[in-house]
C-alpha positions as CSV (number, residue, x, y, z in Angstrom):
1,M,78.7,108.8,87.0
2,N,77.3,105.3,86.4
3,I,80.2,102.8,86.1
4,S,79.8,99.1,85.6
5,K,81.5,96.5,87.9
6,Y,84.1,95.6,85.2
7,E,84.9,99.2,84.5
8,Q,85.3,99.8,88.3
9,R,87.7,96.9,88.6
10,T,89.8,98.1,85.7
11,L,89.9,101.6,87.2
12,H,91.0,100.3,90.6
13,V,93.9,98.4,89.0
14,L,94.9,101.5,87.1
15,A,94.6,103.7,90.2
16,Q,97.0,101.4,92.0
17,G,99.7,101.8,89.3
18,G,98.6,99.4,86.6
19,H,98.5,100.1,82.8
20,I,96.8,98.9,79.6
21,A,99.1,97.8,76.9
22,H,97.7,98.0,73.3
23,D,98.6,96.7,69.9
24,H,97.7,98.4,66.6
25,A,96.6,96.9,63.3
26,P,99.0,97.6,60.5
27,T,97.7,99.7,57.5
28,M,98.6,99.6,53.9
29,D,100.8,102.7,54.1
30,G,102.8,101.3,57.1
31,S,101.3,103.6,59.7
32,R,99.6,102.4,62.8
33,G,95.9,101.7,62.5
34,R,93.1,101.1,65.0
35,I,93.7,99.3,68.3
36,V,93.0,95.6,67.9
37,K,94.3,94.1,71.1
38,I,94.6,95.3,74.7
39,T,96.0,93.7,77.9
40,C,95.5,95.3,81.3
41,F,98.4,94.7,83.7
42,T,98.5,95.2,87.5
43,R,101.4,96.9,89.1
44,E,102.8,93.4,89.9
45,G,102.7,92.4,86.2
46,H,99.6,90.1,86.3
47,A,97.0,90.4,83.6
48,L,93.4,91.4,84.4
49,S,90.8,89.3,82.6
50,D,87.9,91.7,83.3
51,C,89.3,94.4,81.0
52,T,87.8,93.6,77.6
53,M,87.8,95.6,74.4
54,A,84.3,96.8,75.2
55,V,85.3,98.0,78.7
56,F,88.4,99.7,77.2
57,K,86.3,101.6,74.6
58,K,83.8,102.8,77.3
59,L,86.6,104.1,79.5
60,K,88.4,105.7,76.6
61,K,85.1,107.3,75.4
62,R,84.4,108.8,78.8
63,R,88.0,110.0,79.0
64,L,88.7,108.0,82.2
65,I,91.9,106.7,80.7
66,I,94.6,108.4,78.7
67,S,97.7,107.5,76.7
68,R,100.5,110.1,76.5
69,G,103.1,110.0,73.7
70,G,101.9,106.6,72.3
71,G,102.6,104.9,75.6
72,P,100.4,102.6,77.6
73,Y,97.0,103.8,78.8
74,R,96.8,105.0,82.4
75,I,94.1,106.4,84.6
76,S,93.3,110.1,84.0
77,R,92.5,112.7,86.6
78,K,88.8,112.4,85.7
79,G,89.1,108.6,86.2
80,L,90.6,109.1,89.6
81,D,87.6,111.2,90.6
82,A,85.2,108.6,89.2
83,V,86.6,105.6,90.9
84,R,84.9,104.6,94.2
85,P,87.3,104.6,97.1
86,Q,88.2,101.2,98.7
87,C,90.6,100.5,101.5
88,D,93.2,98.9,99.2
89,N,93.6,101.9,96.9
90,R,96.8,103.8,97.1
């Protein structure tokens, strides 16, 4: 699978225990709308600037990240298989 440098960096952070927090736009009926803001956090709590909305959408479309029960997005099993191994991955 062909993954860009920024997607690879984001997947590495998620593979090490990070997560992507997201905010929804409100709708007229009070329910949650589409995702309008994302922030990728490392396991130490630092924000990753390489994770943009475009990178997030690509990862989500390829099903490399997943959200369970409305929680933050984390790496999926397919994402773990797609990430290239590096010595600092856990």
